[in-house]
C-alpha positions as a Python dict, from the first residue, in 0.01 Angstrom:
ca = {
    (1, 'M'): (0, 0, 0),
    (2, 'D'): (-236, -113, 268),
    (3, 'R'): (-615, -102, 199),
    (4, 'P'): (-784, 163, 409),
    (5, 'P'): (-1025, 11, 666),
    (6, 'G'): (-1325, 197, 524),
    (7, 'V'): (-1258, 53, 180),
    (8, 'T'): (-1238, -293, 331),
    (9, 'L'): (-1575, -241, 502),
    (10, 'I'): (-1736, -110, 183),
    (11, 'A'): (-1598, -411, -16),
    (12, 'L'): (-1716, -653, 252),
    (13, 'L'): (-2066, -502, 255),
    (14, 'A'): (-2074, -510, -128),
    (15, 'A'): (-1973, -881, -117),
    (16, 'I'): (-2257, -962, 122),
    (17, 'N'): (-2502, -762, -95),
    (18, 'G'): (-2379, -942, -412),
    (19, 'F'): (-2411, -1281, -250),
    (20, 'A'): (-2762, -1199, -125),
    (21, 'S'): (-2866, -1085, -477),
    (22, 'L'): (-2726, -1398, -631),
    (23, 'A'): (-2893, -1625, -373),
    (24, 'L'): (-3229, -1453, -426),
    (25, 'G'): (-3187, -1482, -804),
    (26, 'V'): (-3108, -1852, -785),
    (27, 'A'): (-3400, -1912, -542),
    (28, 'T'): (-3633, -1727, -781),
    (29, 'L'): (-3517, -1942, -1074),
    (30, 'M'): (-3587, -2249, -855),
    (31, 'G'): (-3948, -2137, -794),
    (32, 'N'): (-3935, -1911, -490),
    (33, 'Q'): (-4205, -1639, -524),
    (34, 'L'): (-4059, -1382, -281),
    (35, 'V'): (-3991, -1116, -550),
    (36, 'Y'): (-4347, -1166, -686),
    (37, 'S'): (-4510, -1134, -347),
    (38, 'Q'): (-4678, -813, -238),
    (39, 'V'): (-4474, -640, 30),
    (40, 'G'): (-4515, -323, 233),
    (41, 'Y'): (-4788, -176, 439),
    (42, 'G'): (-5129, -50, 358),
    (43, 'P'): (-5354, -95, 55),
    (44, 'N'): (-5095, 8, -206),
    (45, 'R'): (-4865, -295, -160),
    (46, 'V'): (-4680, -414, -470),
    (47, 'S'): (-4439, -690, -551),
    (48, 'P'): (-4070, -585, -599),
    (49, 'A'): (-4076, -747, -949),
    (50, 'S'): (-4370, -536, -1056),
    (51, 'L'): (-4151, -221, -1015),
    (52, 'V'): (-3971, -313, -1346),
    (53, 'G'): (-4304, -328, -1537),
    (54, 'P'): (-4301, -552, -1839),
    (55, 'F'): (-3970, -699, -1743),
    (56, 'A'): (-4101, -861, -1416),
    (57, 'D'): (-4072, -1207, -1568),
    (58, 'Y'): (-3700, -1153, -1589),
    (59, 'A'): (-3649, -1045, -1224),
    (60, 'A'): (-3447, -1359, -1140),
    (61, 'W'): (-3207, -1296, -1427),
    (62, 'A'): (-3179, -927, -1326),
    (63, 'L'): (-3097, -1027, -968),
    (64, 'L'): (-2825, -1265, -1099),
    (65, 'L'): (-2677, -993, -1312),
    (66, 'I'): (-2686, -743, -1022),
    (67, 'G'): (-2529, -998, -790),
    (68, 'L'): (-2246, -1071, -1035),
    (69, 'S'): (-2183, -706, -1099),
    (70, 'I'): (-2170, -623, -729),
    (71, 'G'): (-1949, -922, -670),
    (72, 'A'): (-1701, -806, -932),
    (73, 'L'): (-1711, -452, -794),
    (74, 'S'): (-1643, -589, -439),
    (75, 'Y'): (-1349, -789, -567),
    (76, 'A'): (-1211, -485, -745),
    (77, 'L'): (-1247, -282, -421),
    (78, 'F'): (-1053, -549, -232),
    (79, 'R'): (-783, -528, -499),
    (80, 'L'): (-786, -149, -500),
    (81, 'Q'): (-854, -130, -872),
    (82, 'P'): (-882, 241, -975),
    (83, 'W'): (-1199, 175, -1185),
    (84, 'A'): (-1375, 45, -875),
    (85, 'R'): (-1353, 375, -698),
    (86, 'L'): (-1488, 552, -1005),
    (87, 'A'): (-1772, 301, -1027),
    (88, 'I'): (-1869, 362, -669),
    (89, 'F'): (-1873, 733, -742),
    (90, 'S'): (-2102, 676, -1034),
    (91, 'L'): (-2333, 454, -834),
    (92, 'L'): (-2344, 708, -552),
    (93, 'A'): (-2427, 986, -790),
    (94, 'S'): (-2705, 784, -955),
    (95, 'I'): (-2853, 665, -630),
    (96, 'S'): (-2831, 1018, -485),
    (97, 'L'): (-3034, 1163, -777),
    (98, 'L'): (-3295, 894, -738),
    (99, 'T'): (-3307, 959, -362),
    (100, 'I'): (-3354, 1333, -431),
    (101, 'V'): (-3653, 1239, -653),
    (102, 'A'): (-3794, 1029, -369),
    (103, 'L'): (-3745, 1314, -122),
    (104, 'G'): (-3942, 1543, -357),
    (105, 'W'): (-4216, 1279, -388),
    (106, 'G'): (-4225, 1248, -10),
    (107, 'I'): (-4250, 1618, 41),
    (108, 'W'): (-4518, 1656, -225),
    (109, 'H'): (-4728, 1375, -78),
    (110, 'R'): (-4647, 1459, 284),
    (111, 'Q'): (-4495, 1118, 345),
    (112, 'W'): (-4253, 1229, 619),
    (113, 'S'): (-4115, 881, 680),
    (114, 'V'): (-3998, 878, 313),
    (115, 'V'): (-3844, 1221, 361),
    (116, 'G'): (-3670, 1114, 686),
    (117, 'V'): (-3523, 790, 549),
    (118, 'G'): (-3426, 969, 226),
    (119, 'A'): (-3244, 1241, 409),
    (120, 'V'): (-3046, 985, 610),
    (121, 'K'): (-2962, 789, 291),
    (122, 'L'): (-2854, 1105, 114),
    (123, 'A'): (-2628, 1206, 405),
    (124, 'L'): (-2478, 853, 398),
    (125, 'Y'): (-2411, 874, 25),
    (126, 'V'): (-2243, 1217, 63),
    (127, 'A'): (-2031, 1084, 353),
    (128, 'L'): (-1924, 787, 145),
    (129, 'G'): (-1840, 1008, -153),
    (130, 'R'): (-1634, 1242, 66),
    (131, 'Y'): (-1450, 946, 227),
    (132, 'L'): (-1367, 797, -115),
    (133, 'G'): (-1240, 1136, -220),
    (134, 'T'): (-994, 1179, 67),
    (135, 'P'): (-623, 1194, -32),
    (136, 'A'): (-541, 872, 160),
    (137, 'V'): (-805, 669, -18),
    (138, 'R'): (-728, 828, -361),
    (139, 'T'): (-359, 742, -312),
    (140, 'S'): (-433, 384, -211),
    (141, 'F'): (-632, 327, -534),
    (142, 'S'): (-372, 494, -754),
    (143, 'A'): (-79, 304, -596),
    (144, 'S'): (-215, -47, -671),
}
């Protein structure tokens, strides 16, 4: 069966994301300090690596692992492996829960930009989940 165009797009975007994570992980292992640099606006800037607390020293290895995982998922999406669709659903559910927490934080702290971006992200996750649940997409994954 032919791969639905939306699945091809999702797989392609995942491949790009996986490659970017791998490249950043390799660059970090080679001495690049981007993940350890403070980013953002205002006085509360933090480095992305500091978000994982005591594991910040292992940020490069985490990026490599994430890149490889996303790459494998992308390949499975291209191949219409049934487990890939379920993995995407699991990721969407997890990310949606974290986004809801961020929305709550944004409302509590009156950070309306966080609320706006979170609402758009949540709508995108719901739309992706609905798309992956359509009969045509379900059938394409089960027929492989």
